Structures are given as structure tokens and as C-alpha cells.
Residue frames relative to the residue before (quaternion, step in Angstrom):
aa qw qx qy qz dx dy dz
X 1.0000 0.0000 0.0000 0.0000 0.00 0.00 0.00
X 0.3950 -0.7044 0.5407 0.2356 3.57 -0.99 0.86
X 0.2279 -0.8017 0.5385 0.1236 3.58 -0.59 1.14
X 0.5645 -0.6417 0.3634 0.3709 3.58 1.31 0.13
X 0.5316 0.6294 -0.4258 0.3741 3.59 1.21 -0.19
X 0.8414 0.1312 -0.1275 0.5085 3.56 -0.81 1.05
X 0.6732 0.4466 -0.3125 0.4997 3.60 1.21 0.23
X 0.1015 -0.7797 0.6130 0.0778 3.52 -1.25 0.37
X 0.6046 -0.5634 0.4086 0.3875 3.56 -1.18 0.53
X 0.5426 -0.6184 0.4446 0.3542 3.58 -1.01 0.70
X 0.5633 -0.6144 0.4336 0.3424 3.55 -1.08 0.74
X 0.4821 -0.6461 0.5067 0.3056 3.55 -1.08 0.75
X 0.5256 -0.6568 0.4289 0.3294 3.62 -0.98 0.70
X 0.2327 -0.7172 0.6394 0.1504 3.51 -1.32 0.50
X 0.2279 -0.7597 0.5920 0.1430 3.58 -0.99 0.84
X 0.1211 -0.7692 0.6239 0.0666 3.55 -1.09 0.76
X 0.2232 -0.7636 0.5963 0.1076 3.54 -0.75 1.12
X 0.7578 0.3178 -0.2588 0.5077 3.55 -0.47 1.20
X 0.0868 -0.8196 0.5664 0.0003 3.57 -0.54 1.21
X 0.2821 0.7283 -0.5569 0.2827 3.54 0.95 0.94
X 0.7855 -0.3217 0.2108 0.4849 3.56 -1.21 -0.33
X 0.7141 0.4505 -0.2789 0.4575 3.61 0.83 -0.92
X 0.6428 0.5103 -0.3292 0.4669 3.59 0.94 -0.79
X 0.6594 0.4994 -0.3056 0.4717 3.58 0.98 -0.83
X 0.6447 0.5238 -0.3265 0.4510 3.58 0.97 -0.83
X 0.6547 0.4959 -0.3130 0.4769 3.58 0.96 -0.81
X 0.6291 0.5293 -0.3331 0.4617 3.59 1.03 -0.75
X 0.6515 0.5060 -0.3142 0.4698 3.58 0.96 -0.86
X 0.6452 0.5297 -0.3176 0.4499 3.57 0.93 -0.91
X 0.7087 0.4504 -0.2667 0.4730 3.58 0.79 -1.00
X 0.6563 0.5171 -0.3125 0.4519 3.57 0.95 -0.85
X 0.6160 0.5516 -0.3356 0.4513 3.55 1.07 -0.74
X 0.6940 0.4610 -0.2610 0.4875 3.57 1.13 -0.73
X 0.6127 -0.5980 0.3328 0.3953 3.59 1.29 0.05
X 0.5017 0.6372 -0.4362 0.3899 3.59 1.26 0.15
X 0.4143 -0.6854 0.5262 0.2858 3.63 -0.81 0.89
X 0.0864 -0.8079 0.5830 -0.0007 3.58 -0.77 1.07
X 0.1413 -0.7461 0.6450 0.0856 3.53 -1.04 0.89
X 0.1050 -0.8252 0.5550 -0.0027 3.55 -0.27 1.32
X 0.1811 -0.8149 0.5468 0.0639 3.56 -0.53 1.24
X 0.1369 -0.7719 0.6190 0.0484 3.55 -0.91 1.05
X 0.5063 -0.6608 0.4599 0.3090 3.58 -0.94 0.84
X 0.7557 0.3552 -0.1670 0.5243 3.56 1.03 -0.84
X 0.4343 -0.7172 0.4824 0.2536 3.58 -0.66 1.11
X 0.6215 0.5422 -0.3473 0.4463 3.60 1.08 -0.68
X 0.6257 0.5241 -0.3336 0.4717 3.58 1.06 -0.72
X 0.6459 0.5185 -0.3204 0.4597 3.58 0.95 -0.87
X 0.6560 0.5042 -0.3145 0.4653 3.59 0.94 -0.86
X 0.6510 0.5225 -0.3151 0.4515 3.57 0.95 -0.88
X 0.6599 0.5039 -0.3076 0.4649 3.58 0.99 -0.82
X 0.6520 0.5006 -0.3235 0.4687 3.57 0.95 -0.82
X 0.6776 0.5057 -0.2947 0.4453 3.57 0.95 -0.85
X 0.7417 0.4174 -0.2205 0.4766 3.56 0.98 -0.87
X 0.3565 -0.7370 0.4976 0.2865 3.56 1.17 -0.55
X 0.7261 0.2579 -0.1940 0.6071 3.53 1.29 0.44
X 0.4815 -0.6122 0.5103 0.3646 3.58 -1.28 -0.08
X 0.2247 -0.8368 0.4807 0.1350 3.61 0.07 1.26
X 0.6538 0.5230 -0.3203 0.4433 3.60 1.16 -0.49
X 0.8267 0.2670 -0.1043 0.4842 3.57 0.78 -1.00
X 0.8141 0.0874 -0.0316 0.5733 3.63 1.01 -0.71
X 0.0027 0.8230 -0.5678 0.0153 3.60 0.59 1.04
X 0.7720 0.3499 -0.2661 0.4591 3.52 -1.05 0.82
X 0.6600 0.4595 -0.3044 0.5105 3.59 1.27 -0.18
X 0.2954 -0.8086 0.4858 0.1513 3.56 -0.22 1.29
X 0.4038 -0.6892 0.5498 0.2442 3.53 -1.14 0.75
X 0.4283 -0.6929 0.5085 0.2790 3.64 -0.78 0.92
X 0.6456 -0.5367 0.3799 0.3883 3.56 -1.23 0.47
X 0.6272 0.5686 -0.3358 0.4130 3.60 1.15 -0.56
X 0.6378 0.5244 -0.3239 0.4619 3.60 1.27 -0.20
X 0.1090 -0.7670 0.6312 0.0385 3.55 -0.86 1.07
X 0.1698 -0.7875 0.5873 0.0785 3.58 -0.72 1.08
X 0.1032 0.8034 -0.5732 0.1241 3.55 -0.79 1.06
X 0.3101 -0.7135 0.5893 0.2178 3.54 -1.27 0.46
X 0.5408 0.5960 -0.3945 0.4435 3.58 1.32 0.17
X 0.3754 -0.7651 0.4778 0.2130 3.58 -0.39 1.25
X 0.6233 0.5474 -0.3435 0.4404 3.56 1.03 -0.68
X 0.6492 0.5070 -0.3104 0.4745 3.57 0.93 -0.88
X 0.7033 0.4852 -0.2703 0.4437 3.57 0.93 -0.90
X 0.8441 0.3080 -0.0858 0.4304 3.55 0.79 -1.05
X 0.5487 0.6456 -0.4160 0.3302 3.59 1.02 -0.62
X 0.8734 0.0462 -0.0770 0.4786 3.55 -0.92 1.08
X 0.4852 0.6382 -0.4550 0.3877 3.61 1.17 0.45
X 0.3547 -0.7938 0.4639 0.1701 3.57 -0.76 1.04
X 0.7570 0.2480 -0.1601 0.5830 3.61 1.24 -0.37
X 0.0186 -0.8136 0.5783 -0.0571 3.56 -0.62 1.19
X 0.1691 -0.7778 0.6003 0.0784 3.58 -0.69 1.11
X 0.2073 -0.7652 0.6006 0.1036 3.56 -0.92 0.95
X 0.0830 0.8214 -0.5488 0.1314 3.57 -0.40 1.27
X 0.4001 0.6700 -0.5185 0.3495 3.55 0.71 1.14
X 0.6447 -0.5199 0.3674 0.4232 3.63 -1.15 0.41
X 0.6434 -0.5852 0.3401 0.3577 3.55 -1.07 0.78
X 0.6878 0.5137 -0.3022 0.4144 3.60 0.96 -0.78
X 0.7301 0.3761 -0.2534 0.5112 3.62 1.21 -0.15
X 0.3858 0.7472 -0.4810 0.2479 3.61 1.22 -0.06
X 0.6853 0.4990 -0.3084 0.4315 3.58 0.76 -0.99
X 0.6732 0.4896 -0.3026 0.4643 3.59 0.90 -0.89
X 0.6619 0.5073 -0.3113 0.4557 3.58 0.93 -0.86
X 0.6622 0.4940 -0.3113 0.4697 3.58 0.90 -0.90
X 0.6257 0.5376 -0.3357 0.4547 3.56 1.05 -0.71
X 0.6869 0.4935 -0.2783 0.4553 3.57 1.08 -0.75
X 0.8136 0.2747 -0.1205 0.4980 3.60 0.94 -0.83
X 0.4482 0.7521 -0.4170 0.2440 3.58 1.26 -0.28
X 0.5985 0.5929 -0.3569 0.4036 3.57 1.11 -0.60
X 0.6824 0.4751 -0.2851 0.4767 3.58 1.23 -0.37
X 0.5379 0.6233 -0.4126 0.3897 3.60 1.25 -0.15
X 0.4882 -0.6915 0.4524 0.2809 3.57 -0.72 1.09
X 0.6008 -0.6112 0.3785 0.3495 3.61 -1.00 0.80
X 0.7667 0.3323 -0.1898 0.5155 3.61 1.04 -0.66
X 0.3492 0.7574 -0.4903 0.2531 3.59 1.21 0.31
X 0.3473 -0.6769 0.6035 0.2387 3.53 -1.26 0.54
X 0.2137 -0.7818 0.5779 0.0957 3.55 -0.74 1.10
X 0.0984 -0.7919 0.6019 0.0295 3.57 -0.87 0.97
X 0.2394 -0.7682 0.5772 0.1392 3.58 -0.55 1.13
X 0.0611 -0.7788 0.6242 0.0096 3.55 -0.78 1.11
X 0.4752 0.6647 -0.4224 0.3924 3.56 1.27 0.48
X 0.1919 -0.7987 0.5635 0.0877 3.58 -0.66 1.10
X 0.5731 0.5464 -0.4185 0.4449 3.53 0.22 1.29
X 0.4110 -0.6624 0.5568 0.2868 3.52 -1.36 -0.18
X 0.5582 -0.5851 0.4607 0.3660 3.56 -1.14 0.61
X 0.4129 -0.7883 0.3927 0.2322 3.60 -0.38 1.22
X 0.6399 0.5494 -0.3572 0.4013 3.62 0.94 -0.68
X 0.8307 0.1714 -0.0717 0.5248 3.57 0.74 -1.02
X 0.4724 -0.7030 0.4223 0.3230 3.58 1.27 -0.06
X 0.3855 0.7368 -0.4828 0.2745 3.59 1.19 0.36
X 0.5076 -0.5834 0.5271 0.3523 3.51 -1.25 0.46
X 0.5903 -0.6160 0.3896 0.3470 3.57 -1.03 0.77
X 0.6112 0.5551 -0.3626 0.4322 3.60 1.01 -0.67
X 0.6614 0.4911 -0.3072 0.4764 3.58 1.02 -0.76
X 0.6137 0.5361 -0.3444 0.4663 3.57 1.05 -0.72
X 0.6694 0.4974 -0.3041 0.4605 3.60 0.89 -0.92
X 0.6549 0.5103 -0.3150 0.4598 3.58 0.97 -0.85
X 0.6589 0.5081 -0.3024 0.4650 3.57 1.08 -0.71
X 0.7412 0.4267 -0.2273 0.4657 3.58 0.89 -0.95
X 0.7777 0.1944 -0.1113 0.5873 3.58 1.16 -0.56
X 0.0605 -0.8578 0.5095 0.0296 3.59 0.61 1.11
X 0.7382 0.4163 -0.3177 0.4253 3.51 -1.24 0.61
X 0.6489 0.4938 -0.3267 0.4779 3.57 1.23 -0.29
X 0.4607 -0.6335 0.5386 0.3103 3.55 -1.18 0.56
X 0.1658 -0.7985 0.5754 0.0615 3.58 -0.92 0.95
X 0.0478 -0.7728 0.6329 0.0013 3.55 -0.99 0.93
X 0.3003 -0.7364 0.5800 0.1766 3.56 -1.35 0.21
X 0.1537 -0.7625 0.6232 0.0810 3.56 -1.02 0.88
X 0.1661 0.7969 -0.5574 0.1629 3.58 -0.61 1.10
X 0.4019 0.7083 -0.5280 0.2410 3.54 -1.35 0.03
X 0.6949 -0.4979 0.3235 0.4057 3.58 -1.29 0.22
X 0.2882 0.7720 -0.5015 0.2634 3.57 -0.31 1.22
X 0.1307 -0.7384 0.6578 0.0701 3.53 -0.70 1.11
X 0.5548 -0.6624 0.3925 0.3151 3.55 -0.81 1.04
X 0.6708 0.5175 -0.3244 0.4208 3.59 0.80 -0.93
X 0.6690 0.4954 -0.3181 0.4538 3.60 0.92 -0.79
X 0.6239 0.5106 -0.3436 0.4817 3.60 1.05 -0.71
X 0.6548 0.5121 -0.3131 0.4593 3.59 0.94 -0.85
X 0.6832 0.4790 -0.2800 0.4749 3.58 1.09 -0.68
X 0.5036 -0.6769 0.4120 0.3441 3.58 1.27 -0.08
X 0.3885 0.7079 -0.4991 0.3143 3.58 1.17 0.49
X 0.6132 -0.6001 0.3601 0.3664 3.61 -1.03 0.70
X 0.0932 0.7667 -0.6293 0.0864 3.54 -1.10 0.83
X 0.1641 -0.7589 0.6199 0.1133 3.55 -1.27 0.43
X 0.0525 -0.8008 0.5961 -0.0270 3.55 -0.82 1.07
X 0.3359 -0.7154 0.5691 0.2269 3.54 -1.32 0.05
X 0.1562 -0.7524 0.6317 0.1021 3.56 -1.06 0.79
X 0.1193 -0.8254 0.5518 0.0057 3.55 -0.60 1.20
X 0.1588 0.7599 -0.6171 0.1284 3.52 -1.00 0.91
X 0.5193 -0.6369 0.4680 0.3249 3.56 -1.05 0.72
X 0.6757 0.4236 -0.2687 0.5402 3.57 1.20 -0.53
X 0.3467 -0.7835 0.4763 0.1978 3.58 -0.28 1.25
X 0.6245 0.5428 -0.3458 0.4425 3.59 1.04 -0.69
X 0.6420 0.5060 -0.3185 0.4800 3.58 1.02 -0.77
X 0.6388 0.5262 -0.3255 0.4573 3.57 0.96 -0.86
X 0.6627 0.5064 -0.3049 0.4598 3.57 0.95 -0.87
X 0.6501 0.5039 -0.3177 0.4717 3.60 1.00 -0.77
X 0.6474 0.4982 -0.3182 0.4811 3.60 1.00 -0.79
X 0.5942 0.5624 -0.3514 0.4551 3.56 1.06 -0.74
X 0.6818 0.4812 -0.2817 0.4735 3.57 0.92 -0.90
X 0.7251 0.4741 -0.2525 0.4310 3.57 0.85 -0.99
X 0.7788 0.3970 -0.1871 0.4482 3.58 0.92 -0.87
X 0.5694 0.6000 -0.3888 0.4058 3.59 1.21 -0.33
X 0.0619 -0.7837 0.6161 0.0489 3.55 -1.30 0.23
X 0.7618 -0.3913 0.2464 0.4537 3.59 -1.27 0.10
X 0.7802 0.3005 -0.1645 0.5234 3.60 1.01 -0.76
X 0.7132 0.3886 -0.2450 0.5294 3.59 1.25 -0.08
X 0.1191 -0.8030 0.5836 0.0201 3.54 -0.39 1.29
X 0.1519 -0.7973 0.5814 0.0577 3.56 -0.93 0.92
X 0.1549 -0.7440 0.6436 0.0915 3.53 -1.13 0.80
X 0.3548 -0.7271 0.5406 0.2306 3.58 -1.13 0.54
X 0.0351 -0.7723 0.6343 -0.0076 3.54 -1.28 0.51
X 0.3493 -0.7367 0.5371 0.2163 3.59 -1.02 0.73
X 0.6115 0.5838 -0.3396 0.4123 3.59 1.24 -0.38
X 0.1388 -0.8269 0.5421 0.0553 3.57 0.33 1.27
X 0.6318 0.5489 -0.3301 0.4365 3.59 0.93 -0.87
X 0.7093 0.4652 -0.2742 0.4531 3.58 0.76 -1.00
X 0.6428 0.5220 -0.3199 0.4604 3.57 0.97 -0.86
X 0.6883 0.4898 -0.2842 0.4534 3.56 0.92 -0.90
X 0.6614 0.4939 -0.3133 0.4696 3.59 0.94 -0.83
X 0.6356 0.5344 -0.3384 0.4426 3.58 0.93 -0.81
X 0.6881 0.4938 -0.2759 0.4544 3.55 0.94 -0.89
X 0.6856 0.4773 -0.2836 0.4708 3.57 1.13 -0.59
X 0.7377 0.4491 -0.2569 0.4338 3.58 0.70 -1.09
X 0.5681 0.6026 -0.3994 0.3933 3.62 1.06 -0.53
X 0.5924 0.5729 -0.3760 0.4236 3.61 1.12 -0.50
X 0.6221 0.5186 -0.3358 0.4809 3.57 1.08 -0.69
X 0.6662 0.4984 -0.3040 0.4640 3.58 0.94 -0.87
X 0.6159 0.5376 -0.3483 0.4586 3.59 1.11 -0.60
X 0.6094 0.5188 -0.3512 0.4859 3.59 1.07 -0.67
X 0.6421 0.5269 -0.3213 0.4548 3.58 0.94 -0.89
X 0.6596 0.4986 -0.3074 0.4709 3.59 0.95 -0.85
X 0.6311 0.5269 -0.3265 0.4664 3.56 1.06 -0.72
X 0.6176 0.5372 -0.3383 0.4643 3.56 1.05 -0.74
X 0.6574 0.5074 -0.2977 0.4709 3.57 0.96 -0.92
X 0.6892 0.4693 -0.2847 0.4730 3.58 0.89 -0.92
X 0.6279 0.5790 -0.3314 0.4008 3.57 1.08 -0.73
X 0.7416 0.3252 -0.2257 0.5416 3.58 1.11 -0.49
X 0.5482 -0.7039 0.3527 0.2821 3.54 1.26 0.54
X 0.2737 0.8056 -0.4905 0.1884 3.59 0.95 0.81
X 0.5900 -0.6375 0.3458 0.3548 3.58 1.24 -0.02
X 0.6669 -0.5496 0.3588 0.3529 3.50 -1.34 0.30
X 0.5634 0.5736 -0.3950 0.4444 3.60 1.12 -0.50
X 0.6716 0.4986 -0.2927 0.4633 3.56 0.90 -0.97
X 0.6378 0.5310 -0.3303 0.4495 3.58 0.99 -0.81
X 0.6654 0.5015 -0.3051 0.4612 3.59 0.89 -0.93
X 0.6521 0.5116 -0.3191 0.4595 3.59 0.95 -0.84
X 0.6748 0.5017 -0.3068 0.4459 3.56 0.91 -0.88
X 0.6384 0.5164 -0.3345 0.4625 3.59 0.95 -0.81
X 0.6717 0.5085 -0.3010 0.4468 3.57 0.92 -0.91
X 0.6955 0.4400 -0.2755 0.4967 3.56 0.92 -0.87
X 0.5734 0.5652 -0.3747 0.4599 3.57 1.19 -0.46
X 0.6356 0.5115 -0.3247 0.4785 3.55 1.01 -0.80
X 0.6205 0.5425 -0.3444 0.4496 3.59 1.01 -0.76
X 0.6484 0.5066 -0.3215 0.4686 3.60 1.00 -0.75
X 0.6417 0.5220 -0.3259 0.4577 3.58 0.97 -0.83
X 0.6589 0.4995 -0.3039 0.4732 3.57 0.94 -0.89
X 0.6363 0.5435 -0.3284 0.4380 3.57 0.95 -0.88
X 0.6894 0.4592 -0.2803 0.4850 3.56 0.87 -0.94
X 0.6770 0.5248 -0.3048 0.4163 3.56 0.81 -0.98
X 0.6958 0.4619 -0.2858 0.4699 3.57 0.84 -0.92
X 0.6161 0.5379 -0.3481 0.4581 3.58 1.09 -0.64
X 0.6878 0.4678 -0.2696 0.4852 3.57 1.15 -0.66
X 0.6329 -0.5609 0.3278 0.4211 3.60 1.26 -0.21
X 0.4611 0.6767 -0.4550 0.3499 3.60 1.24 0.18
X 0.5333 -0.6175 0.4769 0.3268 3.54 -1.31 0.35
X 0.5090 -0.6760 0.4298 0.3151 3.63 -0.72 1.00
X 0.6288 0.5683 -0.3453 0.4031 3.61 0.96 -0.81
X 0.5600 0.6201 -0.3911 0.3860 3.60 1.10 -0.60
X 0.7069 0.4899 -0.2714 0.4320 3.57 0.96 -0.85
X 0.6218 0.4873 -0.3575 0.4980 3.56 1.28 0.00
X 0.6251 0.5658 -0.3135 0.4369 3.57 1.34 -0.01
X 0.8255 -0.2840 0.1852 0.4512 3.51 -1.34 -0.34
X 0.7222 0.4366 -0.2511 0.4741 3.58 0.93 -0.90
X 0.6825 0.4363 -0.2839 0.5130 3.58 1.27 -0.21
X 0.8222 0.2249 -0.1058 0.5120 3.55 -0.16 -1.32
X 0.6495 0.5465 -0.3342 0.4096 3.59 0.87 -0.88
X 0.7181 0.4314 -0.2496 0.4858 3.56 0.79 -1.03
X 0.6083 0.5629 -0.3489 0.4374 3.58 1.07 -0.71
X 0.6806 0.4843 -0.2972 0.4625 3.57 0.82 -0.97
X 0.6620 0.5102 -0.3187 0.4471 3.58 0.86 -0.91
X 0.7291 0.4524 -0.2583 0.4439 3.58 0.75 -1.04
X 0.6827 0.4805 -0.2890 0.4685 3.59 1.12 -0.56
X 0.7967 0.3095 -0.1455 0.4983 3.60 1.12 -0.50
X 0.5892 0.6327 -0.3618 0.3487 3.59 1.15 -0.51
X 0.5261 -0.6609 0.4440 0.2989 3.56 -1.05 0.76
X 0.6882 0.4625 -0.2839 0.4815 3.61 1.21 -0.36
X 0.4498 0.7184 -0.4364 0.3019 3.61 1.26 0.09
X 0.3686 -0.7412 0.5226 0.2039 3.58 -0.63 1.13
X 0.6715 0.5103 -0.3062 0.4416 3.57 0.93 -0.87
X 0.6401 0.5053 -0.3212 0.4814 3.57 1.00 -0.80
X 0.6558 0.5161 -0.3134 0.4532 3.57 0.92 -0.90
X 0.6370 0.5233 -0.3306 0.4595 3.59 1.00 -0.79
X 0.6593 0.5071 -0.3128 0.4585 3.60 0.88 -0.87
X 0.6458 0.5319 -0.3133 0.4492 3.55 0.97 -0.86
X 0.6879 0.4775 -0.2893 0.4638 3.58 0.92 -0.89
X 0.6225 0.5215 -0.3422 0.4727 3.59 1.03 -0.72
X 0.6476 0.5243 -0.3186 0.4519 3.59 0.97 -0.82
X 0.6819 0.4771 -0.2767 0.4805 3.56 1.14 -0.60
X 0.6794 -0.5543 0.2656 0.4009 3.56 1.27 0.27
X 0.5326 0.6225 -0.4303 0.3789 3.60 1.19 0.02
X 0.5139 -0.6497 0.4554 0.3261 3.61 -0.94 0.80
X 0.6118 -0.5860 0.3933 0.3571 3.56 -1.06 0.80
X 0.6685 0.5176 -0.3107 0.4343 3.59 0.84 -0.95
X 0.6541 0.5108 -0.3080 0.4651 3.56 1.02 -0.77
X 0.6398 0.5182 -0.3268 0.4641 3.58 0.97 -0.83
X 0.6742 0.4883 -0.3007 0.4654 3.59 0.90 -0.88
X 0.6637 0.5261 -0.3082 0.4333 3.58 1.00 -0.80
X 0.6698 0.5399 -0.2918 0.4181 3.56 1.15 -0.62
X 0.7458 0.2978 -0.2204 0.5536 3.60 1.22 -0.04
X 0.4424 -0.7056 0.4798 0.2761 3.60 -0.93 0.82
X 0.6652 0.5087 -0.2999 0.4570 3.58 1.22 -0.40
X 0.4564 -0.7152 0.4747 0.2339 3.54 -1.04 0.87
X 0.2563 -0.7067 0.6368 0.1714 3.55 -1.06 0.85
X 0.3374 -0.8106 0.4446 0.1774 3.56 -0.06 1.34
X 0.5908 0.6266 -0.3690 0.3495 3.59 1.05 -0.67
X 0.5837 0.5891 -0.3787 0.4110 3.60 1.09 -0.63
X 0.7376 0.3934 -0.2273 0.4994 3.58 0.88 -0.89
X 0.6414 0.5663 -0.3228 0.4046 3.57 1.14 -0.60
X 0.6115 0.6203 -0.3704 0.3227 3.58 0.94 -0.85
X 0.6560 0.5003 -0.3320 0.4574 3.63 0.91 -0.78
X 0.6484 0.5106 -0.3179 0.4667 3.59 1.00 -0.79
X 0.6349 0.5280 -0.3262 0.4601 3.58 1.00 -0.82
X 0.6832 0.4830 -0.2976 0.4597 3.59 0.87 -0.89
X 0.6165 0.5249 -0.3434 0.4759 3.57 1.07 -0.66
X 0.6491 0.5091 -0.3022 0.4777 3.56 1.00 -0.84
X 0.6612 0.5167 -0.3038 0.4512 3.58 0.95 -0.88
X 0.6467 0.5088 -0.3257 0.4657 3.58 0.95 -0.81
X 0.6549 0.5173 -0.3142 0.4525 3.56 0.99 -0.79
X 0.7195 0.4211 -0.2358 0.4994 3.57 1.16 -0.67
X 0.4516 -0.7025 0.4397 0.3305 3.58 1.29 -0.08
X 0.4716 0.6817 -0.4153 0.3747 3.56 1.14 0.71
X 0.3543 -0.7249 0.5553 0.2018 3.56 -1.04 0.83
X 0.0386 0.7870 -0.6137 0.0500 3.59 -0.88 0.99
X 0.1160 -0.8652 0.4838 0.0621 3.59 0.48 1.20
X 0.6267 0.5240 -0.3658 0.4460 3.62 0.98 -0.65
X 0.6498 0.5051 -0.3133 0.4739 3.57 0.94 -0.85
X 0.6182 0.5459 -0.3417 0.4506 3.59 1.01 -0.79
X 0.7016 0.4620 -0.2798 0.4648 3.59 0.87 -0.90
X 0.5991 0.5397 -0.3665 0.4642 3.61 1.06 -0.63
X 0.6532 0.5046 -0.3126 0.4701 3.60 0.94 -0.86
X 0.6517 0.5208 -0.3224 0.4474 3.58 0.96 -0.83
X 0.6584 0.4944 -0.3122 0.4739 3.59 1.00 -0.78
X 0.7179 0.4735 -0.2675 0.4347 3.59 0.81 -0.98
X 0.8394 0.2619 -0.0794 0.4697 3.56 0.83 -1.01
X 0.7510 0.3663 -0.2129 0.5064 3.59 1.20 -0.32
X 0.5121 -0.6873 0.3953 0.3304 3.56 1.27 0.08
X 0.3498 0.7426 -0.5049 0.2669 3.60 1.16 0.35
X 0.4797 -0.6707 0.4828 0.2948 3.57 -0.94 0.85
X 0.5761 -0.6080 0.4169 0.3530 3.56 -1.05 0.76
X 0.6476 0.5177 -0.3237 0.4560 3.59 0.95 -0.84
X 0.6470 0.5071 -0.3182 0.4722 3.58 1.03 -0.73
X 0.6298 0.5248 -0.3319 0.4666 3.58 1.03 -0.77
X 0.6419 0.5109 -0.3208 0.4734 3.57 0.99 -0.82
X 0.6406 0.5262 -0.3271 0.4536 3.57 0.95 -0.86
X 0.6287 0.5363 -0.3349 0.4528 3.58 1.03 -0.76
X 0.6601 0.4972 -0.3095 0.4704 3.59 0.99 -0.81
X 0.6899 0.4841 -0.2859 0.4561 3.58 0.94 -0.88
X 0.6788 0.5037 -0.2861 0.4513 3.58 1.16 -0.56
X 0.4361 0.7033 -0.4668 0.3120 3.59 1.22 -0.02
X 0.6249 -0.5640 0.3893 0.3739 3.55 -1.14 0.64
X 0.5057 -0.6469 0.4665 0.3287 3.63 -0.88 0.85
X 0.0039 0.8042 -0.5915 0.0581 3.55 -1.05 0.80
X 0.6013 -0.5326 0.4220 0.4204 3.61 -1.19 0.27
X 0.5364 -0.6248 0.4527 0.3418 3.58 -1.12 0.60
X 0.6983 0.4738 -0.2956 0.4479 3.58 0.90 -0.87
X 0.4610 -0.6759 0.5051 0.2748 3.53 -1.09 0.74
X 0.2543 -0.7508 0.5881 0.1604 3.57 -1.00 0.79
X 0.1756 -0.7944 0.5777 0.0669 3.54 -0.55 1.21
X 0.3792 -0.7391 0.4986 0.2476 3.63 -0.55 1.07
X 0.4123 -0.6995 0.5268 0.2515 3.55 -1.06 0.77
X 0.5341 -0.6256 0.4608 0.3330 3.52 -1.10 0.74
């Protein structure tokens, strides 16, 4: 008879929707810590390839999948009776994917959005989309400075898990953290989500600046003013200003604007060097979320009466053919103003 001494109950499984780079990295991280992971891939051929190779040869070659990770294209196998479900697919397919697999999500499951973007059609935050499509479930957000490959390699990182229910956030913090991945909790779901989405647009802008060789002074100025735009939009929408000085704000912004593994920065750099946007996107299997996010951000900003000139110029370069040098000139020609934001009193 087991007297319970020196033993513990096996960890409950976690399901991850999406076998791209980030979903796979999270699966590797959790599996390495001994958590059973059911990783769902949209494409059965991708699932077979991953099982055969013991890794994700398309998105994270060289990063072995732990034995605790089960890769499947069967939504029932992945999701039935699982209490924690991470959603890690690109923002433009979240609605379609949830529509396809949502019937298998347990009624009391906790949904965790690990998608750093906005739903492109209506500009909704992903947490709101999940709450709408899968009502009755608690929704949280996982965000912060994190390149998938480094997380998969077990390199140190710190992220934030945001949920309006502090008890749920604390439980997710316990379940999802690991020796090399530190998690902080936050109640400001809106701020965490906006920071994670808008920083991708700023990373494209930084790539544009770097692509035409404007130097490190220009890069630092753009990142700083980019943060000002994020704070301006976030606070106008009701987020807490302090959130944007944390991991999901400044932390993720700096990483995505300067890191060598940043897809959004790389895309901006290549566009600045004269390559067509469609060609740049076609040459990488991974999605640069900022391309789809910028239109949603500008729609949100107009609705809130907020000025976001950097985002405006990024959109003009990507979709209207405006030259990068001309976009920069437009930013430099803006009327001089105080650095501090003036908040009108009620």
C-alpha cells in the first residue's frame, strides 16, 4: 500500500492549441518540467512529422520534444477533459481554429491566450474573442519578452500571466513556471494584451529604421516614442500605466525591437531594403504579427481619440508604398511638443 510518503499526485495535463514555434516552445518547457502536454497541430501531416522526428522540423529544428509531450491533430485527444488550455496560434486564425476545436474544450477549462496580436477583422483583443466564442470559461493572458527558441532551449526568461481572477492567475503561475521560466501575475489583462500586440508594430518600425542605416540614436528614440504611443493608447482604453513599464510593456518592446530573433524587426529591415512585403512574408513560415496588428491598432486609436504617428507611418510604408525616408521625414516634421503627456481633468 502506498502511504503517500515521498510521492505526489501526477501533474494534470495541459493542452496547447497550435504547434507553431511558440506553441512548441511552451510544450517543450512544460514537458521538460514533467507536465503532460497535449500539443494540437492543425495539419495532420505536421503532427506526423513531429512525432517521427521527435522535434518540430519546420519551426524549431534541433529542439527535442520531451517524452511528456504528445503531438496530435485530433482535437478530442488533445482537449477532452483538460482543465488548462493554452491558445498559441496566429491572431488571424484564432477565430477559425476555436470554431473548429471549441466543442472539445471542457466547460470549466481555463483558457490562456499566448497570442500576441489582435483579431484583424474587428480589432478585438484575443481574450475577448475567446470569451465570446467559448463562454463560461475563465480567460487569462500569457505575455512578455520571449523568443520561442530560447524558451525551448531552457534559457532564462520572465513572463507575466494576467487574469482578472487573482486566484486563477496564481494557480497558472504555479503550473506554468519552471526553473528557467519565472512568471509574475497581473490583474491588468487589457494592458498586458495591448503591450504584447502593439510592440510588434514598433518592432517593424525599428526594423525600417535599421534597414536604412539610421543608427543607434534613431533606434533608441523610436523605441522610446513607441512606448509613449503604447502607453497613450493603453491608458485611454483603461489599462494601468504601470503595466507598460513591466514585462509585457517595456520588456517585450525592447526585446522585439532589438533582438536578433525578432520576426517583426527582420520584416521591417527587409522592407526598408526594398523587398516587397508579400515576398518577405512568403520567405518565412513564421508570422510577423505586426503586419496584421497595425490596422487594428489604428482603428482602436481612432475610436479612442488617440494619436499614434509611428503606427500611422508603419501602415503607410507597408500598405501604401510610402518610402521609409519619407515616413521618417513626416515624423521629424511634426510640431514640437512637450515630452510628458497632459491628461485632461474631468
